[in-house]
matplotlib code that plots the C-alpha trace (Angstrom):
import matplotlib.pyplot as plt

x = [73.8, 72.1, 69.5, 69.9, 66.5, 65.5, 62.4, 61.6, 58.9, 56.4, 57.6, 61.1, 60.2, 60.3, 59.1, 61.2, 61.9, 61.0, 59.1, 61.1, 58.0, 54.2, 52.6, 49.5, 46.6, 45.2, 42.9, 45.9, 44.9, 47.8, 48.0, 51.1, 53.0, 56.7, 58.8, 56.3, 57.9, 56.6, 55.1, 53.7, 50.2, 51.0, 52.7, 49.6, 47.3, 49.4, 49.0, 45.2, 45.5, 47.4, 50.5, 53.3, 56.4, 57.6, 60.3, 62.4, 65.1, 68.2, 70.6, 72.6, 75.8, 78.8, 80.2, 83.1, 80.7, 78.6, 81.8, 82.7, 79.2, 79.2, 82.6, 81.3, 78.1, 80.2, 82.4, 79.5, 77.8, 81.0, 81.2, 77.5, 77.7, 81.2, 80.2, 77.4, 78.0, 77.3, 73.9, 71.3, 69.2, 72.2, 73.4, 69.9, 69.7, 73.0, 72.0, 68.7, 70.5, 73.3, 70.8, 68.8, 71.8, 73.9, 71.3, 72.4, 76.0, 78.1]
y = [42.9, 41.1, 38.5, 35.2, 34.0, 30.8, 29.3, 25.9, 23.3, 23.0, 19.4, 20.8, 23.4, 22.7, 24.3, 27.2, 28.5, 32.2, 33.6, 36.1, 37.6, 37.8, 34.6, 35.3, 33.1, 33.1, 36.0, 38.1, 37.7, 37.4, 33.8, 34.5, 37.8, 38.4, 37.3, 34.7, 31.6, 28.4, 25.8, 22.3, 23.8, 26.5, 24.0, 21.8, 24.8, 25.7, 22.1, 22.5, 25.8, 24.0, 26.1, 24.6, 26.6, 29.4, 32.0, 31.4, 33.3, 31.1, 33.5, 36.6, 37.4, 38.7, 42.0, 40.1, 37.8, 40.9, 42.6, 39.5, 39.3, 43.0, 42.7, 39.6, 41.4, 44.5, 42.3, 40.6, 43.9, 45.3, 42.3, 42.4, 46.1, 46.1, 46.6, 49.2, 52.9, 55.8, 56.6, 57.9, 54.8, 52.5, 54.6, 54.5, 50.8, 50.3, 52.4, 50.5, 47.1, 48.3, 49.7, 46.5, 44.2, 46.3, 48.3, 51.6, 51.0, 51.3]
z = [42.8, 39.9, 40.6, 38.8, 37.5, 35.7, 34.2, 35.8, 35.1, 37.9, 38.4, 39.2, 41.8, 45.5, 48.7, 49.8, 46.3, 45.6, 42.6, 40.6, 38.9, 39.5, 38.4, 36.3, 35.2, 31.7, 32.5, 33.8, 37.5, 39.9, 41.3, 43.3, 43.7, 42.9, 45.9, 47.1, 48.8, 47.5, 49.9, 49.3, 49.4, 46.8, 44.5, 44.7, 44.0, 41.0, 39.6, 39.9, 38.0, 35.2, 35.7, 33.6, 34.6, 36.9, 37.0, 40.1, 41.9, 41.9, 43.7, 43.1, 41.3, 43.3, 42.2, 40.6, 38.6, 37.6, 36.3, 34.3, 32.9, 32.0, 30.2, 28.3, 27.1, 26.2, 24.0, 22.4, 21.6, 20.1, 17.8, 16.9, 15.9, 14.4, 10.8, 11.4, 10.3, 12.6, 11.1, 13.7, 13.4, 14.1, 17.0, 18.5, 18.0, 19.7, 22.6, 23.1, 23.0, 25.4, 27.8, 27.7, 28.1, 30.4, 32.3, 30.9, 31.9, 28.8]

ax = plt.figure().add_subplot(projection="3d")
ax.plot(x, y, z, "-o")
ax.set_aspect("equal")
plt.show()
């Protein structure tokens, strides 16, 4: 299943939310690891470290929602590349974008 992630301002987060990515300080040190569950204490500590926003896990897509999203991205990519020729550079670009957007599932 695909995880739904979103960027939230620190003022919008609440205890119990889970980080979707490692949270790094300005020097690249890990303040909180990916998967950490926020508490009142960690949120207060993040304020002291001047953290502005966090990437939070909001849930997961069902297989049906994932299929709908996949079809939507596939249609968008077909429209985006509709006027390109089959030159090697264009084919490579299309493959990279498809792999990025669809996770290698064309």
